[in-house]
N, C-alpha and C positions, 0 to 999 in steps of 0.2 A: 337448671334451676336448683340451687342448693339451699333449702330452707335452714336458716340459723335460728335456733331457739323455738322452732315450731315442731310440735309433736305430729308425726305422720297421720294419726287418726284425726286430729284437729284439722290439719291441712286438707285431708281427703273430704271431710264433712263440709268444710268451708267451700272447697272448689265444686262440690255437688249441690250447693245451696241454690235456691231459686234466684237469689240476688246475683250470683256470679253467672248462672245460666242466662238470665235476662241480659246481663251486661255483655256477654260474649256471643250471644246468638247471631248478631249481625256480622261478627268477625269470622264465623265458620265458613270454610270453603269445602267444596266437594258436594255432589248431589247424592251419590250412593252411600257414602260413608262420611258425613260431615266431620270436620276436624279443625282444630285451631293450630295456628302457626306458633312455633316456640317463642318468637319475638312478641307475639300478642300476650302469651301467658306470662312472660317475664315482665310485662308492663302492669300486670294486675297489682293493685294495692291490697295487701293482705294484712288485716289487723293482727297484731301479735300480742295477745295478753300474756300475763305471767304464765309460767309452766303450770303452776298450781291452778290458775283459773282455767287454762286449757283442759287440764285433767278433769276439773269439776264440770265443765261444759260437756266433755265427751261422756263422762259418767252419767250425767243427767240425760243426755241423748240416748244412751244405751238403755237406761231405765225406762224412759218413755216408749222406746221402740218395743221393749219386752212387754210392757203393759198393753200397748196397741196390739201386739201379736196375740196376747192372751184374750183380749176383748174380741178380736177377729175370730179366734177359735170358738169362743162362746157363742158369737153370733152365727157362725156356720152350723154349730150343733143345734141351736134353736131353730134355724131355718130348716134343717133336716127334720127335726121333730114336727114342725108345722106342716111340712110337705107330707109327712107320713099321716098326720091327723087329717089333713084335707083329703088325701087318697082314701083313707078309711071312711070318712064321711060320704064321699062320692060312691063308694062301694056298699054303703049301708051297714058298715061294721060299727058297732057301738064302741065309742072311745072312752 
């Protein structure tokens, strides 16, 4: 498969999307390591927006992923603080 006019990052994100995974799940073969046949992949209809739009989509996706990672780190830090406070309460330490 040789994508024409498709940015590799856009193609990668599209192929990993829930839409494609749902559409191809029934085509996967193999129990230990499920895989798709090349002929099945070649039949996929892939929307190809302009390169500018693909870039914008990828940039927005990266931005949202970075924000999600930041929020995850904040949540983990808050969880650790809460655990420490609960442990202090259980041990009778003034918080």
